[in-house]
N, C-alpha and C positions, 0 to 999 in steps of 0.2 A: 316048373314051377308056373303057376297061373297069375295072369294080369290082376295087379291089385286095383279093387274099386272100392269106391266109397259113394255116399250121397252128395259130399261136396269136397272140393279142393280149395283150401286156403293157401294162397302163396303170400309170406310175409309174417313176422312175427313181432312187429312192433304194437303200439297201443292200439291201432285199428284192427289188427289181426287178432290180437288177444280178445278184443271185445266181441268180435265176430266169432271166434272159435268157443268162447264161452257160451255165447247165446245159443249157437247151432247144437253143442253138445248138451246143454241143459234142455233143449227141446226132443233130445233122442235121437239126433242125426248122427251118422257116422261121417267122421272128418278125416281127411289126409291133411296135415299141416307140413309144408315145405318152407324151410328158410335156410340161408346160407350160413347162419350162425350157429354156434353149438347150444346156445341157449335162447330161451325165448326174451323178449323185451327189447329188441331193435335198438337202434342207436340213440334213442331218448332214455328209455329206461335202463337199457342194458340188464344188468342182474339186479337192479333196484326196483323191482316191480313192486307197485302198491300193494299192501297186505290184503285188501279185499279181492284184487284180481289174482294174486297168490292162491288164495282159498278157493276161489272158484274154478281156476285151473286144475287145482289138486282134486277137486270134486269131480271135474269133467274128464279127467284122464282115461277113463274106461272107454270113452266114445272117440278117443282122438289117436291116430298113428302120427307120431311126431318123426318127421325125416330132417334131423338136423344135419348142418353140413351139406346140404344139397342145393344146387342151383339148377333152373329150369333152362335146358339148351334149346328145345323146340317144342311146338305145339301142333297137333292136327286134330282132325275129326276123326272118329273112329266109325266103323261100319254101322254102330247102333246109332249114331248121331251124338254121342257124348264127345266131351273134350278129353283128348289124351295129351299128356304132358310126358316129355323125355327129360329125365333128370341125370345130372352128373353128381356122382358122390365126391365132394373135395376131399374127404377123408382118406379115399381110396384112389387117387389120381389116376392110375393106369388101369382100373377096372372099368367093365362094359357101363353103357348107361342102364337106367331103370325106367320102366314106364308106369304110370299110374292114371287111373281115368274116371271121370265122375260126370253126371249130368249137369252139375253146376260148379261154377268157379268163382270165387270170390278172391279178387286181387287187392292185395294191402302192401303195395309195392315201395312205399315211402318215397323219399327224396334224397338227392344228394347235394353236396355242396356247389355254389356257382363260384367259378373262378374267373378273375379278370387278370390278364397278364401285366407284369411290368418286369423291367430289367432286373434280373437277380431272383425271380420269383421260383426258379427251380433249384436254387442253393439247398445243400443239406442244412436243415434248421427251419427252413420255411414251409408251412403245412396250412391246411385249411383251419379256421377257429375251432369248428366242430371236430375235427380230427384231432387236434390238440387236446381238446376237452376229453376225448375217448381215450387217448393215450394216458391222459391223468388218471382217469378211472380204472385203467387195467394195470396201473402200477410203474408206469414209465418214471425212470430218475430224473424228475422236475424239480425236486426240492433245492432250494438256493440258486436257481437258474434264473438270469434276467431275462424277462418274457415282454414282448410288446403284443398287444393285440390290436388290429385295426381293420376298418371296413364300415359295415352298419347293420343296425338292428340288435333286437333282444338277444340274439345269439351270441353275440359278443359279450354282453353282461353276464349270461349264464356260464360262458367258458370263464370269464375272469373270476366269477366265484369258486368254480371247480379248482382252478389253478392255485387259487389262494388258499383253498382248503389244503391242498395237497403240498404246501409250502413253496411255490414259486414266487419269484421276486417280481411282481409287476411293475415295470418301468413306466408303462404308459398304455392307456386305453384311448384310442384314437377314433372317434366317429366322425364320419364324412357328413352326417346330416348336422344341421344348425342347431343352436341351443332351443330357439323357438319351436322348431320342429319336434324335439324332443318333449318340451313341455306340452306342447299341443297334443302329442301321442298320449302322454301320460294322463292328462285330463280328461281325454276321452274313453279311458279304459272302464269295463264295468268294474263294480265294486272289489270283487274277488281278484281280479287281475292287478287292479289298482294297489291293493293292499300287498300283495306279493312283489309289485315292483318297487315299492317303498320300501321293503324290507330289503330288496336286493340292493337297492340304491345305498342304504344305510351299512350294510355289510361292506361296500365297496368304497365307503367314505374316503378312506385314507388312500385309495390307489389314485395316482396322477391322471387326470381326463381332459382331453381337449374335444370340442366339437368343431365341425368344419374344418377338419384336419385329416390328411391321407398319407399313406405311404407312397413316395414316387419311385423308389428302387431300393433292393436289398443289396448289400455292400459285403465283401467277403472274397477270398480267393478259393480256397477248397470247401468252406463252410460259411455260414452266416456269421458276420462279425458286428454288424449295425446296419440300421436302416435310415434312410434318408426321407424326412418328412415334409410337408408343407401345409400351409392354411391358405394357399393362394396368392399369399403376398410375400412371405419369406421363406426359406428353406433352413433346416438344421439337421442335423445327425445325432441319432440316438443309440449308443452301443447296446447289443442284446446278444443273447445266444438262441433265442427261439423267437419266431414270428409266428403268430396265427392271423390269417386274413380270412375275413368272413363277409361275402357280398350277398347273402340271402341264399335260398334253396331252389333246386329246380326238381320238378315230379320226375319220378322214374316211369316211364311209360312205355318201354320199349317191349315188353311183353305183350301189354294190351294191343300196341301196334301190329305185331307178328300176328296176333289172333283176331284182326281186322276191325278192331274197336276205334272209334273216331276220336279224335282230340279236339279241343276247344282252348284257345290261349295257352298252349303248350301242356295241358293237363288232359287226364282221361276224362271224356266229356259222359255225365250220368244225368238219368233223370231224377225226378223227386224221390225215386225208390232206390235210387244208387245203383240202378241197373245200366250199362253200357248200351252203345249202339247194336251189340250182338245179345240177342235172347239168352239167358241162362248165365251170362258173365256179368258179375257185379263189381264195383270198384269201391274202395274205401280208404280215408286217410290223406296223406300229403300228394299221393300221385294223382287226386282229382283236383289238388288246388292248395296251395300254402296258407294255412291259417292257425297252426299250432294243435299242440296235443289234444285239447279238449274236443276241437273239432273233429279230429282223427277217431276218437274213442266214439263220439255220437255216430259218426259214419258207419263204423264197424258195425255197432248195434242195429242201426236202422238197416243196412245192406242184409245182415243176417235177418231181421224180422222180415222185411220183405221178401227174401227168399222164401221163408217159412210159411209166409201168408199166400204167397201166389197173387193173384189177381185180386185178392180181396183186400180191403183196408182195415181200419181198426183205430181205437182210440190211442193205443200204444205207438202206433205209427205217427199219429197227428203229434202226439206230445213230443216225440223225438225229432220230428222235423220242425217243429216251433223252436225247441232248443238249437237246433242245428242252424237254422236261420240266423240266430243272434251270435252263434260261435263264428259263423262265417264273415260277419261284420268285422271281427277282429282281424281277419286277413284283408279285408279291403283297407282297413285302417293301416295296417303294415305297410302295403303297397303304397299308400298316400304319403304317409308321413316319412318313409324311408327310401323314397325315390332316388335311385343313384345319380349323382351330379355328372355332367358330360365329361369332365377332366378325366374321370377314371377309366373312360373308353380310348383314351388317347395316350396312355402311358408307356405303352410298349414301343421299342425301337425296331429298327430293321433286323437286328440281331437277336431280338428277344425270341425266345422259343415259343410256339403256339402250339404245336403237336410233340407232346414230350415223348411219346412212345416210339416216333419216328424221326425226332430231331429236326423238324422243319421249322424255320423261323419266319417272321412276318414278311421280311423282305422277299423271301421265294413265294409267300403266297400271294403277295400284292401284284404279282406278273399275271394272274389268273382272275378271271371274271366271276367264277361261280365254283361251288363246292365240287362238282362233277369233275371238273377240268383239273382243278388242283389236286383231287384225290388220285387222278390217273397220272398225274405227272409229278407228284411229290410224295405220294403215299399217305398224304395227312388224312388222318381218320382210320388207317389200316392196321393200326397196332392193337395192343390187347384191350384197350377200352374202347375200340370199335366207334370213335367218335363222340363218346359220351361227354368227354371233357373239351376236346377242341372244336367239337360242332358248334355248340352255343357259344364260344369264343369267337369263331369266325362270323356268327351272326351278329354278335355284338359289336366287334372291332371292325370287321369289314363290311358289314351290312349285307352278308348274303341272306337270302332268305331262308327259313326254315324248309327243308326238303326231306322228310323223313323216309321216302322213297329213296331218294339218291343217298342219304347218309346210310342206308343199308340195313335196315331192320329185318335181317334174315337169320336163318339158323346156320350157326349155332349162336345163340345170344351172349354166351360167355365162353372164354376158351376153355376148349375141351379136347382131349386125346381123339387120334382119328377112330380108336376102337369105339367111341361113345357115339359116332356118328353112322357107324354101320346099320344096315336096315335090320339084321337080326339081332336086336338089342335084347339085353336080359331084362324079363320082367322082375318086379320085386315080389316075393313072397312074405308071408306073415312072420317067418322064422329067420330072414336073412338080415337086412341091413336097417330095418326099421326098430326105432327105439320108441318104446313105450313107458307110460309111467311118469310121475312127477318129477322124479330125479333128473331125467334126461331133459324134461322140457324146462325146468326151472334152474 
């Protein structure tokens, strides 16, 4: 078998990845497209990809080698100076790894939910708001179940609407921001987003809602039975069978860090052409900063166009850059209007688990001064998630500074069998595990 090559490696199949792949393929570039999911769409679109993008993907499929169910576990430079990625096939967990190589890489890594711990947050029945929304879309039996959504930001409203459509009984939508912050946010939206927000608010008009309200603890023995809420002045208990909490999103940056790309404010740093600090490596979407789907699509297009044009500019790049600047203002608005109140960072008590993988509670971590010491003494951050969840929590709750080097962005990036890490790994050829064609992509 020979090592598989392409003009561009694209990692991630959400809106930014889809926009980039379509643009590259339509320009005649060969693309290897990698995603852990079995279908394109990412966490936002999932299987509901808008029809125009579906049609473009179908037309572009002959230029694309689609590696579904694959994760990147390592990255290195090839003797030719190209980027080589080591992949693990999640659909064949005991097989060797595979390698792919290209002179250019476009990272569309997306984001993950931000968690803030409180007593009971690890009870069965407590999930992220986005995760609960995804479960509903995938057919989880939520019809007739009593649900509370709590946290902050538009993701709560989108999750509430999805759950409502799937028959869940929404007992309460608890937003930690004040009513005045919500009004200010809505009035500053552009006309298109304002219209969407008003329609969503109308669809949720019968859902009980409170502002300046948040969950203090989840109650139950073997599973979630109720939540304790507060508005800062009084407390009350709300029975429920599912709780979705959403405190915003965090960019996924680990692969970029492994490849030596610089970060800024917790996101992948890019220039005006979406190129990272490493030449030939571009990034697009929520991994470069949280600002919504429209920004992700524009960045995917801009990164692909910049890659295609090299050092030359063009009117097309200028138009995309202008639209992108406007889209990024939405991210700034989100950050200002949904700033988390300080009370949320003080909910955990000594017995509250911080590292769920290794069962390390806050009391055990408070005896340490920094992440490295805690990791060595308690194994915090050494479980399956490799600090992706507990690392940011320790920054938020304990005030430990972000330290990617200490947090351990090293290969393997994801859990993988020993066979996948051996030096003589198996390359992919065009007749083995690569899926081509619109049916496998969509």
